[in-house]
Rosetta silent file (secondary structure, phi, psi, omega in degrees, C-alpha in Angstrom):
SEQUENCE: MKVTFPHMGHMWICLAAMLEYLGVEVVVPPPSSKRTLTLGARHAPEFACLPFKLNLGNFMEAAEQGADTILMAGGCGPCRFGYYAQVEHAILEDLGYNYRLVVLEPPRKHVGELLSKIKYITGHSSWWEVVRGIRFGYQKARMVDELERQAHFLRPREIHRGSTDRAFKRALQEIIAMKHPRDLPEARERVRKIMDAVAIKPRPVLRVGIVGEIFTLLEPFANHDLERRLGYLGVETDRSIYLSEWINDHLFLGLVRGLRSRREACQAAPPYLNHFVGGHGQETVGSAVIYARQGYDGVIQLLPFTCMPEIVAHSVLPGLSNKLGIPTLTITVDEQSGEAGLVTRLEAFVDLLARKKGVVV
SCORE:     score description
SCORE:     0.000 S_00000001
   1 L     0.000  123.667  177.085  114.458   85.086   85.691 S_00000001
   2 E  -117.207  109.286 -169.639  111.962   87.966   85.566 S_00000001
   3 E   -94.676  135.834  173.808  111.522   89.409   89.043 S_00000001
   4 E  -128.696  174.788 -177.167  108.469   91.249   90.304 S_00000001
   5 L  -161.262  161.858 -179.386  107.331   92.592   93.671 S_00000001
   6 L   -76.524  157.721  173.730  104.231   94.184   95.195 S_00000001
   7 L   -82.023  135.286  170.055  103.534   97.894   95.076 S_00000001
   8 L  -148.022   88.877 -174.374  103.866   99.802   98.330 S_00000001
   9 L    63.686 -130.284 -178.473  104.098  103.486   97.547 S_00000001
  10 L   -99.370   20.329  179.018  107.345  104.240   95.719 S_00000001
  11 H   -56.644  -33.100 -176.545  109.127  101.125   96.919 S_00000001
  12 H   -59.837  -28.852 -176.987  109.272   99.868   93.323 S_00000001
  13 H   -65.105  -46.444 -178.053  111.706  102.657   92.414 S_00000001
  14 H   -74.778  -35.596  178.368  114.449  101.521   94.792 S_00000001
  15 H   -66.238  -44.739  178.879  113.860   97.800   94.164 S_00000001
  16 H   -62.818  -40.114  179.443  113.980   98.231   90.387 S_00000001
  17 H   -61.754  -46.108 -179.287  117.135  100.358   90.687 S_00000001
  18 H   -61.844  -49.886 -174.632  118.896   97.734   92.801 S_00000001
  19 H   -70.194  -42.225  179.532  117.940   94.763   90.636 S_00000001
  20 H   -66.530  -35.406  175.820  118.545   96.429   87.274 S_00000001
  21 H   -60.858  -32.663 -178.997  121.944   97.654   88.476 S_00000001
  22 L   -91.177    8.782  174.565  122.750   93.993   89.208 S_00000001
  23 L    81.785   18.825 -179.700  121.622   92.886   85.763 S_00000001
  24 L   -93.494  136.960  176.495  118.297   91.330   86.790 S_00000001
  25 E   -76.284  127.395 -174.347  115.288   91.635   84.475 S_00000001
  26 E  -113.939  136.691  172.547  112.528   93.434   86.372 S_00000001
  27 L  -116.409  105.474  178.106  108.780   93.394   85.765 S_00000001
  28 L   -84.645  121.698  179.261  107.134   96.283   87.610 S_00000001
  29 L   -61.742  156.360  172.678  103.402   95.592   88.064 S_00000001
  30 L   -58.162  152.264  177.109  100.960   98.266   86.873 S_00000001
  31 L   -53.288  143.514 -178.801  100.156  100.796   89.600 S_00000001
  32 L   -56.952  137.206 -174.445   97.579   99.432   92.024 S_00000001
  33 L  -146.496 -178.396  176.903   94.072  100.112   90.764 S_00000001
  34 H   -61.092  -36.138  177.857   90.481   98.987   91.113 S_00000001
  35 H   -64.704  -43.025  178.023   91.290   96.087   88.774 S_00000001
  36 H   -56.219  -48.452 -178.181   94.222   95.059   90.977 S_00000001
  37 H   -66.265  -38.870  179.169   92.004   95.025   94.039 S_00000001
  38 H   -63.471  -43.179  178.394   89.192   93.181   92.261 S_00000001
  39 H   -62.073  -47.196 -178.007   91.583   90.440   91.132 S_00000001
  40 H   -67.066  -43.416 -178.223   93.083   90.043   94.588 S_00000001
  41 H   -66.507  -29.642 -179.033   89.791   90.168   96.490 S_00000001
  42 H   -65.028  -32.935 -173.227   88.261   87.564   94.186 S_00000001
  43 H  -113.625   -6.291  179.920   90.836   84.925   95.149 S_00000001
  44 L   -86.688  156.459  172.160   91.969   85.982   98.642 S_00000001
  45 L   -59.364  144.194 -176.344   90.390   84.756  101.877 S_00000001
  46 L   -59.557  -35.984 -176.055   87.572   87.083  102.889 S_00000001
  47 L   -80.067   -6.932 -178.877   89.189   87.851  106.257 S_00000001
  48 L   -66.797  151.651 -176.442   92.535   88.824  104.688 S_00000001
  49 L   -83.146  169.929 -177.015   93.481   92.492  104.945 S_00000001
  50 H   -56.825  -44.292  177.949   93.674   95.011  102.114 S_00000001
  51 H   -56.430  -40.638  178.379   97.483   94.755  101.646 S_00000001
  52 H   -57.648  -48.354 -175.625   97.153   90.984  101.101 S_00000001
  53 H   -67.286  -39.864  178.069   94.510   91.461   98.415 S_00000001
  54 H   -68.353  -41.266  177.515   96.394   94.221   96.621 S_00000001
  55 H   -59.286  -45.269  179.768   99.665   92.244   96.706 S_00000001
  56 H   -60.854  -43.229  176.855   97.914   89.214   95.236 S_00000001
  57 H   -63.810  -38.333  175.892   96.427   91.371   92.490 S_00000001
  58 H   -56.705  -45.944 -177.104   99.878   92.887   91.809 S_00000001
  59 H   -67.671  -35.409  178.644  101.344   89.421   91.253 S_00000001
  60 H   -68.458  -38.927  177.981   98.524   88.370   88.943 S_00000001
  61 H   -71.955  -35.194  177.903   98.962   91.495   86.827 S_00000001
  62 H   -66.109  -35.660  178.592  102.763   91.067   86.773 S_00000001
  63 H   -61.516  -31.888  177.413  102.337   87.490   85.524 S_00000001
  64 H   -64.664  -22.146  179.029  100.494   88.924   82.508 S_00000001
  65 L   -99.578    7.505  174.084  103.733   90.760   81.689 S_00000001
  66 L    99.154    6.316  179.894  105.882   87.617   81.997 S_00000001
  67 L   -65.296  142.964  179.826  107.113   87.754   85.596 S_00000001
  68 L  -131.813   -2.690 -179.665  108.203   84.391   87.013 S_00000001
  69 E  -135.722  131.209  178.819  109.860   85.239   90.370 S_00000001
  70 E  -101.818  130.056  172.194  108.363   87.077   93.350 S_00000001
  71 E  -112.087  119.506 -175.362  110.555   89.138   95.673 S_00000001
  72 E  -144.721  149.421  176.777  108.721   90.028   98.864 S_00000001
  73 E   -77.136  154.741  175.143  109.486   91.080  102.422 S_00000001
  74 L  -114.640 -173.605 -179.140  108.672   88.824  105.352 S_00000001
  75 L  -158.998 -179.699 -179.527  107.902   89.490  108.982 S_00000001
  76 L  -148.430  169.208  177.860  107.668   88.004  112.438 S_00000001
  77 L    87.720 -175.611 -175.476  105.607   88.264  115.591 S_00000001
  78 L   -76.455   60.628  176.184  101.822   88.381  116.083 S_00000001
  79 L  -141.106  133.527 -174.726  101.045   89.887  112.667 S_00000001
  80 H   -66.831  -16.498 -179.582   99.691   87.917  109.719 S_00000001
  81 H   -56.701  -28.192 -177.790  102.084   89.639  107.320 S_00000001
  82 H   -58.787  -26.032  179.098  104.749   87.131  108.389 S_00000001
  83 H  -118.645   11.048 -178.891  103.121   84.359  106.353 S_00000001
  84 H   -63.030  -40.409 -178.855  101.400   86.389  103.608 S_00000001
  85 H   -58.651  -44.762 -178.338  104.113   85.656  101.050 S_00000001
  86 H   -68.524  -40.685  179.648  103.704   81.906  101.499 S_00000001
  87 H   -67.318  -43.413  177.807   99.888   82.017  101.459 S_00000001
  88 H   -61.741  -40.120  178.648   99.823   84.249   98.380 S_00000001
  89 H   -62.913  -40.606  178.924  102.269   81.908   96.665 S_00000001
  90 H   -65.265  -40.448  177.872  100.038   78.912   97.453 S_00000001
  91 H   -63.563  -44.249  179.826   96.979   80.711   96.058 S_00000001
  92 H   -62.521  -38.799  177.246   98.861   81.636   92.889 S_00000001
  93 H   -63.557  -41.804  178.180   99.966   78.005   92.440 S_00000001
  94 H   -62.431  -30.245 -179.867   96.359   76.840   92.817 S_00000001
  95 L   -85.388   -2.189  176.750   95.386   79.332   90.106 S_00000001
  96 L    96.150    9.176  177.303   98.038   77.933   87.756 S_00000001
  97 L   -84.748  133.559 -177.144  100.722   80.606   88.107 S_00000001
  98 L  -103.706   78.620 -177.300  104.252   79.193   88.055 S_00000001
  99 L  -103.840  140.695  162.458  106.095   81.600   90.355 S_00000001
 100 E   -88.298  150.937 -176.703  109.341   81.194   92.304 S_00000001
 101 E  -123.559  127.296  174.094  109.257   82.899   95.705 S_00000001
 102 E  -124.474  117.714 -176.566  112.102   84.750   97.436 S_00000001
 103 E  -107.633  125.268  176.816  111.247   86.238  100.831 S_00000001
 104 E   -90.592   90.921  179.536  113.466   88.897  102.410 S_00000001
 105 L   -76.923  149.618  171.981  112.999   88.101  106.090 S_00000001
 106 L   -56.694  125.670 -178.562  114.265   90.509  108.763 S_00000001
 107 L   -57.602  140.115  179.134  117.802   89.247  109.523 S_00000001
 108 L   -79.645  -35.521 -174.599  118.052   87.409  112.843 S_00000001
 109 L  -125.349  -49.265 -175.261  121.699   88.232  113.520 S_00000001
 110 L  -147.837  163.563 -173.571  123.428   90.206  110.770 S_00000001
 111 L   -68.650  -12.184  177.564  122.789   91.872  107.415 S_00000001
 112 H   -59.632  -27.588  177.773  124.627   89.057  105.600 S_00000001
 113 H   -64.356  -36.352  176.113  121.373   87.087  105.666 S_00000001
 114 H   -68.729  -44.069 -179.155  119.825   89.781  103.474 S_00000001
 115 H   -58.944  -38.847 -177.150  122.820   89.824  101.127 S_00000001
 116 H   -65.666  -34.860  177.503  122.577   86.071  100.555 S_00000001
 117 H   -66.988  -43.420  178.097  118.954   86.369   99.388 S_00000001
 118 H   -64.671  -39.254  179.473  119.857   89.119   96.908 S_00000001
 119 H   -62.116  -35.036  178.725  122.848   87.051   95.747 S_00000001
 120 H   -61.904  -39.196 -179.064  120.502   84.143   95.038 S_00000001
 121 H   -73.247  -42.196 -175.252  118.501   86.311   92.621 S_00000001
 122 H   -79.392  -29.364  175.429  121.471   87.896   90.888 S_00000001
 123 L    70.232  -80.378 -171.757  123.512   84.707   90.640 S_00000001
 124 L   -78.889  -16.599 -174.812  126.597   85.898   88.771 S_00000001
 125 L   -67.924  144.155  176.702  127.081   89.182   90.672 S_00000001
 126 L   -75.614  164.678  178.301  129.961   89.438   93.111 S_00000001
 127 H   -60.489  -39.160  179.744  129.357   90.196   96.767 S_00000001
 128 H   -63.513  -41.106  177.624  130.803   93.649   96.256 S_00000001
 129 H   -64.759  -38.702  178.358  128.419   94.318   93.378 S_00000001
 130 H   -61.165  -44.579  178.769  125.480   93.128   95.498 S_00000001
 131 H   -61.713  -44.011  179.840  126.437   95.568   98.259 S_00000001
 132 H   -64.789  -37.923  178.573  126.752   98.416   95.747 S_00000001
 133 H   -64.503  -43.996  178.176  123.394   97.512   94.202 S_00000001
 134 H   -62.982  -42.486 -179.757  121.661   97.525   97.578 S_00000001
 135 H   -63.315  -40.042  179.781  123.309  100.832   98.445 S_00000001
 136 H   -64.180  -46.224  177.954  122.189  102.371   95.142 S_00000001
 137 H   -61.377  -39.469 -179.033  118.600  101.280   95.665 S_00000001
 138 H   -69.381  -36.294  177.226  118.648  102.572   99.222 S_00000001
 139 H   -62.274  -37.624  176.187  120.028  105.941   98.133 S_00000001
 140 H   -65.375  -40.190  178.224  117.072  106.272   95.781 S_00000001
 141 H   -60.458  -41.411  178.881  114.710  105.406   98.632 S_00000001
 142 H   -62.938  -41.394 -179.641  116.282  108.170  100.739 S_00000001
 143 H   -65.867  -41.355  179.351  115.866  110.668   97.893 S_00000001
 144 H   -64.835  -41.834  179.287  112.215  109.743   97.351 S_00000001
 145 H   -62.679  -41.754  178.146  111.469  110.081  101.053 S_00000001
 146 H   -64.994  -38.399  177.610  113.073  113.514  101.160 S_00000001
 147 H   -62.729  -41.935  178.370  111.090  114.506   98.082 S_00000001
 148 H   -64.207  -40.714  178.228  107.860  113.425   99.771 S_00000001
 149 H   -61.073  -41.126  177.238  108.711  115.434  102.875 S_00000001
 150 H   -61.683  -42.897 -179.882  109.247  118.527  100.713 S_00000001
 151 H   -62.835  -38.595  178.993  105.889  117.978   99.019 S_00000001
 152 H   -63.060  -34.732  179.028  104.175  117.685  102.423 S_00000001
 153 H   -75.575  -42.465 -173.223  105.630  121.063  103.392 S_00000001
 154 H   -75.862  -38.139 -169.522  104.926  122.859  100.108 S_00000001
 155 H   -55.250  -47.517 -179.694  101.419  121.626   99.267 S_00000001
 156 H   -73.810   -8.058 -176.851   99.467  123.572  101.944 S_00000001
 157 H  -111.726   -3.086 -174.655  101.518  126.715  101.210 S_00000001
 158 E   -65.558  146.637  178.296  101.565  126.694   97.388 S_00000001
 159 L   -80.796  -43.324 -179.137  100.232  129.754   95.562 S_00000001
 160 L  -105.141  114.302 -175.400   99.044  127.875   92.484 S_00000001
 161 L   -58.650  130.748  179.636   97.044  124.790   93.347 S_00000001
 162 L    94.342   -9.019 -177.646   98.592  121.643   91.892 S_00000001
 163 H   -66.947  -35.092  177.863  102.054  123.171   91.359 S_00000001
 164 H   -65.476  -44.293  179.763  103.575  120.959   94.066 S_00000001
 165 H   -62.882  -40.242  178.734  102.127  117.810   92.509 S_00000001
 166 H   -65.795  -42.840  178.141  103.420  118.752   89.068 S_00000001
 167 H   -65.144  -40.066  179.749  106.891  119.483   90.451 S_00000001
 168 H   -59.710  -44.190 -179.630  106.808  116.265   92.462 S_00000001
 169 H   -63.723  -41.713  178.475  106.100  114.187   89.341 S_00000001
 170 H   -64.367  -45.293 -179.457  108.933  115.857   87.425 S_00000001
 171 H   -64.724  -38.347  179.198  111.372  115.405   90.293 S_00000001
 172 H   -63.088  -38.077  177.567  110.340  111.778   90.735 S_00000001
 173 H   -63.684  -33.849  176.658  111.106  111.116   87.069 S_00000001
 174 H   -63.421  -40.784  179.225  114.620  112.481   87.612 S_00000001
 175 H   -68.180  -43.513 -179.833  115.144  109.960   90.411 S_00000001
 176 H   -61.767  -37.997 -174.244  113.694  107.099   88.366 S_00000001
 177 H   -69.997  -18.275  179.669  115.899  107.952   85.376 S_00000001
 178 L   -62.876  129.981 -179.629  119.156  107.475   87.337 S_00000001
 179 L  -114.436   -6.586 -175.912  120.881  104.285   86.226 S_00000001
 180 L  -149.505  147.299  179.107  124.169  104.498   88.137 S_00000001
 181 H   -56.394  -28.449 -178.917  125.361  105.766   91.537 S_00000001
 182 H   -67.903  -16.227  179.699  127.618  108.309   89.847 S_00000001
 183 H   -83.522   -6.605 -173.056  124.486  110.113   88.595 S_00000001
 184 H   -60.841  -48.930 -176.811  123.244  110.798   92.144 S_00000001
 185 H   -59.289  -45.655 -179.289  124.811  114.252   92.802 S_00000001
 186 H   -66.677  -40.187  179.251  123.541  115.780   89.546 S_00000001
 187 H   -64.899  -40.320  179.013  120.107  114.211   89.939 S_00000001
 188 H   -62.175  -38.337  179.205  119.848  115.470   93.514 S_00000001
 189 H   -68.635  -40.484  178.369  120.651  119.005   92.325 S_00000001
 190 H   -63.998  -40.853  178.509  118.025  118.831   89.543 S_00000001
 191 H   -62.926  -43.069  179.682  115.428  117.612   92.026 S_00000001
 192 H   -59.596  -45.262 -178.754  116.270  120.446   94.410 S_00000001
 193 H   -64.672  -38.701  179.253  115.859  123.075   91.671 S_00000001
 194 H   -62.773  -46.308 -177.488  112.519  121.639   90.576 S_00000001
 195 H   -74.090  -33.028  178.488  111.069  121.719   94.070 S_00000001
 196 H   -67.444  -20.977 -178.533  112.569  125.124   94.932 S_00000001
 197 L   -77.763   -9.514  178.605  110.743  126.582   91.920 S_00000001
 198 L   -71.031  121.830 -178.458  107.336  125.947   93.544 S_00000001
 199 L   -78.392  128.249  179.231  105.935  129.350   94.559 S_00000001
 200 E  -131.187  164.345  174.194  104.670  129.472   98.148 S_00000001
 201 L  -139.251  147.114  178.838  103.457  132.123  100.574 S_00000001
 202 L   -61.558  133.375  177.000  103.377  132.210  104.377 S_00000001
 203 L  -158.886  155.587  178.101   99.981  131.205  105.701 S_00000001
 204 L   -67.160  129.312  177.300   98.615  129.476  108.793 S_00000001
 205 L  -128.989  154.920  173.023   98.719  125.717  108.378 S_00000001
 206 E   -93.587  152.175  176.198   97.795  122.809  110.589 S_00000001
 207 E  -117.800  125.141 -177.902  100.256  120.030  111.311 S_00000001
 208 E  -127.892  130.227  174.004   98.984  116.461  111.461 S_00000001
 209 E   -90.141  137.329  179.729  100.985  113.295  112.131 S_00000001
 210 E  -111.400  121.653 -175.719   99.919  110.181  110.254 S_00000001
 211 E  -123.933  168.041  174.996  100.496  106.889  112.057 S_00000001
 212 E   134.485 -157.598 -176.902   99.483  103.278  111.541 S_00000001
 213 L   -73.682  137.305 -167.655  100.201  100.199  109.446 S_00000001
 214 H   -61.817  -39.542 -176.895  103.033  100.726  106.975 S_00000001
 215 H   -64.677  -46.935 -179.449  101.293   99.597  103.776 S_00000001
 216 H   -69.676  -22.372  174.264   98.292  101.866  104.245 S_00000001
 217 H   -72.287  -41.412 -170.777  100.671  104.688  105.176 S_00000001
 218 H   -91.729  -26.436 -172.472  102.815  104.334  102.056 S_00000001
 219 L   -95.593  108.344 -177.391  100.389  103.232   99.330 S_00000001
 220 L   -59.383  -34.469  179.669   98.290  106.147   97.976 S_00000001
 221 L   -64.731  -36.732 -178.173   95.749  103.832   96.350 S_00000001
 222 L   -70.516  -34.949 -176.802   95.086  102.142   99.682 S_00000001
 223 L  -105.345   16.023  178.183   94.583  105.410  101.606 S_00000001
 224 L    56.527   38.913  176.636   92.817  107.331   98.789 S_00000001
 225 L    54.243   48.695 -172.852   95.771  109.714   98.477 S_00000001
 226 H   -61.041  -41.133 -177.132   95.152  111.026  101.977 S_00000001
 227 H   -64.385  -40.872  178.268   98.315  113.131  102.259 S_00000001
 228 H   -65.467  -41.651  179.971   97.559  115.055   99.067 S_00000001
 229 H   -62.925  -41.829  178.351   93.955  115.655  100.159 S_00000001
 230 H   -65.281  -39.081  177.550   95.105  116.980  103.521 S_00000001
 231 H   -58.315  -42.627  178.692   97.616  119.259  101.816 S_00000001
 232 H   -69.742  -18.044  175.842   94.835  120.830   99.766 S_00000001
 233 L   -90.079    6.217  178.834   92.888  121.366  103.007 S_00000001
 234 L    86.347   29.043 -176.726   95.788  123.427  104.395 S_00000001
 235 E  -117.776  126.974  170.914   97.447  120.669  106.410 S_00000001
 236 E   -90.082  126.156 -176.618  101.163  119.884  106.545 S_00000001
 237 E  -108.822  156.642  168.962  101.592  116.178  107.260 S_00000001
 238 E  -136.603  136.995 -177.112  104.361  114.019  108.604 S_00000001
 239 E   -98.383  136.458 -177.364  104.340  110.253  108.349 S_00000001
 240 L   -69.955  -20.760  179.632  105.501  108.157  111.293 S_00000001
 241 L  -134.912  124.489  170.134  107.190  105.666  108.930 S_00000001
 242 L  -109.979  156.744 -172.682  109.049  106.381  105.702 S_00000001
 243 H   -56.547  -46.863 -176.846  110.328  103.621  103.456 S_00000001
 244 H   -63.724  -32.874  177.732  114.038  104.253  104.049 S_00000001
 245 H   -68.933  -41.979  179.162  113.462  104.226  107.814 S_00000001
 246 H   -64.032  -42.857  179.017  111.590  100.920  107.640 S_00000001
 247 H   -60.603  -45.103 -177.997  114.340   99.359  105.491 S_00000001
 248 H   -63.975  -40.222 -179.052  117.016  100.539  107.914 S_00000001
 249 H   -71.090  -46.828 -167.142  115.148   99.192  110.955 S_00000001
 250 H   -97.349  -27.850 -178.712  113.942   95.863  109.611 S_00000001
 251 L  -109.485  -34.674 -179.295  116.422   94.826  106.915 S_00000001
 252 L   -95.205   -3.814  179.698  119.633   96.722  107.742 S_00000001
 253 L    56.669   37.452  177.475  119.252   96.290  111.543 S_00000001
 254 L    75.951   20.547 -176.521  119.895  100.011  112.111 S_00000001
 255 L   -61.802  -36.348 -179.968  123.143  100.031  110.137 S_00000001
 256 L   -84.446  121.096 -176.457  122.498  103.552  108.785 S_00000001
 257 L   -88.100  157.365  174.735  122.995  106.093  111.570 S_00000001
 258 L    87.693    1.649  178.769  121.167  109.368  112.043 S_00000001
 259 L   -98.471  153.331  172.768  117.727  108.201  110.899 S_00000001
 260 L   -61.708  137.941 -174.643  114.544  108.174  112.922 S_00000001
 261 L  -124.072  153.347  177.103  114.086  104.687  114.366 S_00000001
 262 H   -62.138  -24.275  179.516  111.143  102.626  115.578 S_00000001
 263 H   -59.582  -37.570  179.815  112.969  102.317  118.899 S_00000001
 264 H   -62.586  -43.551 -179.814  112.216  105.968  119.647 S_00000001
 265 H   -67.202  -42.729 -179.216  108.490  105.410  119.118 S_00000001
 266 H   -63.665  -35.927  178.619  108.455  102.177  121.136 S_00000001
 267 H   -70.075  -25.215 -179.221  110.225  103.924  124.028 S_00000001
 268 H   -86.333  -13.630 -173.726  107.608  106.686  123.964 S_00000001
 269 L   -67.808  -42.203  177.928  104.630  104.300  124.000 S_00000001
 270 L   -63.817  147.027    7.611  104.546  103.436  127.768 S_00000001
 271 L   -90.361    6.962 -175.631  102.499  103.761  129.879 S_00000001
 272 L   -73.814  -36.805  175.901   99.824  103.691  127.172 S_00000001
 273 L  -147.678  112.669 -167.365  101.149  100.493  125.566 S_00000001
 274 L   -93.920   -5.884 -174.811  103.963   98.739  127.364 S_00000001
 275 L  -148.670  166.514  179.565  104.840   95.873  125.038 S_00000001
 276 L   -67.656  131.622  179.098  105.100   94.690  121.446 S_00000001
 277 L  -120.789   13.028 -179.059  101.727   93.699  119.948 S_00000001
 278 L    96.429  158.665  177.116  102.864   92.855  116.419 S_00000001
 279 L    52.859 -131.529 -179.122  103.156   94.922  113.267 S_00000001
 280 L  -114.557   20.713 -175.576  103.429   98.640  114.000 S_00000001
 281 H   -56.987  -50.216 -179.304  100.931   98.765  116.868 S_00000001
 282 H   -68.010  -35.647  176.753  103.332   99.943  119.553 S_00000001
 283 H   -63.620  -37.583  178.718  104.978  102.367  117.116 S_00000001
 284 H   -58.711  -47.804  179.982  101.579  103.860  116.319 S_00000001
 285 H   -65.001  -47.846 -179.230  100.969  104.668  119.988 S_00000001
 286 H   -63.285  -38.472  179.078  104.511  105.930  120.585 S_00000001
 287 H   -66.283  -37.423  176.736  104.481  108.081  117.449 S_00000001
 288 H   -62.244  -39.809  176.783  101.194  109.673  118.544 S_00000001
 289 H   -62.081  -45.199 -179.223  102.861  110.541  121.857 S_00000001
 290 H   -62.989  -43.388  178.739  105.846  112.059  120.050 S_00000001
 291 H   -62.062  -38.258  177.789  103.621  114.137  117.763 S_00000001
 292 H   -63.809  -42.573  179.569  101.756  115.441  120.811 S_00000001
 293 H   -65.757  -30.055 -178.433  105.040  116.412  122.469 S_00000001
 294 L   -85.425    2.120  175.761  106.163  118.175  119.279 S_00000001
 295 L    83.080   19.635  176.574  103.043  120.340  119.244 S_00000001
 296 L   -66.041  153.789 -175.903  101.235  118.783  116.308 S_00000001
 297 L   -83.110  -23.022 -179.591   97.570  119.724  116.003 S_00000001
 298 E  -168.651  171.761  179.283   96.253  116.205  115.463 S_00000001
 299 E  -135.525  135.199  174.339   97.000  112.578  114.612 S_00000001
 300 E  -115.446  128.031  175.853   95.394  110.324  112.007 S_00000001
 301 E  -100.695  129.889  176.689   95.706  106.553  112.316 S_00000001
 302 E  -112.188  133.614  176.891   95.479  104.478  109.134 S_00000001
 303 E  -153.455  150.386  172.771   94.883  100.737  109.228 S_00000001
 304 E   -80.183  146.264  178.459   93.489   97.955  107.053 S_00000001
 305 L   -55.162  135.053 -179.508   90.300   96.282  108.249 S_00000001
 306 L    79.634    8.424 -179.578   91.019   93.276  110.559 S_00000001
 307 L   -76.063  104.687 -173.649   94.605   94.429  111.348 S_00000001
 308 H   -60.314  -48.623 -178.628   95.031   93.133  114.906 S_00000001
 309 H   -58.639  -39.817 -178.961   98.085   95.215  115.987 S_00000001
 310 H   -75.159  -27.116  174.249   96.436   98.447  114.846 S_00000001
 311 H   -64.993  -39.638  175.878   93.118   97.477  116.480 S_00000001
 312 H   -61.517  -47.130  179.854   95.048   97.220  119.762 S_00000001
 313 H   -62.100  -39.685 -179.604   96.598  100.650  119.138 S_00000001
 314 H   -60.038  -36.795  179.810   93.190  102.074  118.231 S_00000001
 315 H   -68.629  -21.630 -178.069   91.813  101.010  121.606 S_00000001
 316 H   -89.274  -30.211 -171.067   94.615  102.948  123.335 S_00000001
 317 H   -59.697  -38.680  179.722   94.434  106.191  121.339 S_00000001
 318 H   -58.668  -43.466  177.404   91.289  107.716  122.972 S_00000001
 319 H   -64.521  -41.186  177.440   92.879  107.655  126.431 S_00000001
 320 H   -61.887  -43.747 -179.575   96.125  109.014  125.034 S_00000001
 321 H   -59.324  -45.740  179.759   94.208  111.753  123.216 S_00000001
 322 H   -65.837  -40.489 -176.967   92.438  112.858  126.396 S_00000001
 323 H   -68.718  -42.327 -174.192   95.609  112.736  128.484 S_00000001
 324 H   -98.700   -6.916  176.266   97.829  114.643  126.039 S_00000001
 325 L    71.794   31.279  178.608   95.166  116.900  124.541 S_00000001
 326 L  -119.048  120.706  179.570   95.733  115.918  120.909 S_00000001
 327 L   -63.949  143.252  178.320   92.721  115.021  118.725 S_00000001
 328 E  -128.803  150.748  176.520   92.926  111.690  116.897 S_00000001
 329 E  -135.355  128.888  178.346   91.049  110.211  113.959 S_00000001
 330 E  -106.667  129.271  179.477   91.156  106.538  112.969 S_00000001
 331 E  -120.571  119.936  178.815   90.518  105.558  109.338 S_00000001
 332 E  -105.010  133.065 -176.530   90.022  101.893  108.467 S_00000001
 333 E  -121.728  145.755  170.652   90.271  100.849  104.815 S_00000001
 334 L  -153.942 -168.917 -176.549   89.234   97.766  102.856 S_00000001
 335 L   -69.016  -12.399  179.171   87.880   96.994   99.378 S_00000001
 336 L   -94.328   -5.159 -175.847   84.548   98.588  100.338 S_00000001
 337 L   -63.492  139.520 -179.898   86.034  101.943  101.361 S_00000001
 338 L  -114.562  151.227 -177.892   84.661  104.936   99.493 S_00000001
 339 H   -70.328  -40.799 -175.101   86.258  108.236   98.583 S_00000001
 340 H   -62.836  -43.548  179.251   83.276  110.450   99.468 S_00000001
 341 H   -63.177  -39.474  179.319   83.049  109.225  103.052 S_00000001
 342 H   -63.674  -45.732 -179.131   86.778  109.732  103.574 S_00000001
 343 H   -59.281  -43.043  179.738   86.659  113.300  102.240 S_00000001
 344 H   -61.131  -44.600 -179.326   83.768  114.165  104.557 S_00000001
 345 H   -66.259  -41.070  178.902   85.594  112.807  107.605 S_00000001
 346 H   -63.933  -44.592 -179.943   88.830  114.613  106.710 S_00000001
 347 H   -61.394  -42.030  179.282   87.049  117.928  106.199 S_00000001
 348 H   -65.452  -40.410 -179.556   85.265  117.583  109.545 S_00000001
 349 H   -66.614  -43.607  179.175   88.508  116.670  111.338 S_00000001
 350 H   -64.260  -39.924  177.805   90.427  119.580  109.812 S_00000001
 351 H   -62.265  -41.102  177.123   87.604  121.963  110.730 S_00000001
 352 H   -60.391  -46.147 -178.937   87.749  120.683  114.321 S_00000001
 353 H   -64.804  -40.501 -179.758   91.515  121.237  114.468 S_00000001
 354 H   -64.536  -40.584  178.775   91.258  124.717  112.957 S_00000001
 355 H   -66.328  -40.344  179.761   88.600  125.756  115.474 S_00000001
 356 H   -63.233  -38.170 -177.803   90.663  124.351  118.341 S_00000001
 357 H   -85.947  -17.721 -179.574   93.728  126.270  117.190 S_00000001
 358 L    76.196   35.845  178.826   91.751  129.414  116.295 S_00000001
 359 L  -126.874  161.921  174.452   92.999  129.687  112.718 S_00000001
 360 L  -112.200  122.247 -178.376   91.442  129.756  109.268 S_00000001
 361 L  -110.924    0.000    0.000   93.136  127.424  106.772 S_00000001
């Protein structure tokens, strides 16, 4: 069994760590690229969203490297993601790919439902080993998320342009290189030293919260590396959803305490959006409210074209913006999205925020 999975930001790091720790052969697809998108868009339904097309392209490229089993998350509610795994699998079968499919659905009652799916893939591993493997992968996810948060803080304040990105790549390699849980303390210390070595200076920065659909939030190829671009424009960003938070909410059922939860965002959404609309729609609205309360200078919503839950949230944001006095910008992405147009819109939005705040960034 050679297991693969779609790219969604740095998710591959924690999945590969978990599976390799449990003795499973892993095939990591090449990073998402124009070729990935071209392959997926060629065979996907035209109305399918960007994540669907990129996932399909990931699986086609992984098959070229010998992958034979797909591991993918599932979903529920009024969002098409809930059946994407099955539709993608059917398309791949029609194209002649012989894939097995394992879908990690959000547990209905307890986390044991998740464990049983992982046990199916590993086969010979004991239940205790499966738990340790999941914990190891999750610890890596937590480390990567913390590393990203540090990069978001450092990038707009760095003295030498690009020093944060170079440090980030080095630190990420330290996390990837860990093969056992016992290596975590030393790796965490090495990562800390690498990031602490980035020279920064105090300067006025803008703070922008980024909300929206999780795939476009986490996958740099899908959002044209928006967080890095904003950092170079003098903006410190915070993302409404990080991978470890999503895993804890949707797969662990909140088992890990002390993390930011979607419940907080959903509770903040009324009266602007009073009920669940699928996907992350209600979280998008609630997170925008929270960012406004925390004094952020603006909010950017990211969504794939045709994403119904985020379209609902988008319709709510203008009223919220006027009521709470926080500027918002919505960016929709698909296979036709261009880099130049995005850069122009970001520069204009940052200029608006800087003028509103009375600072030069």
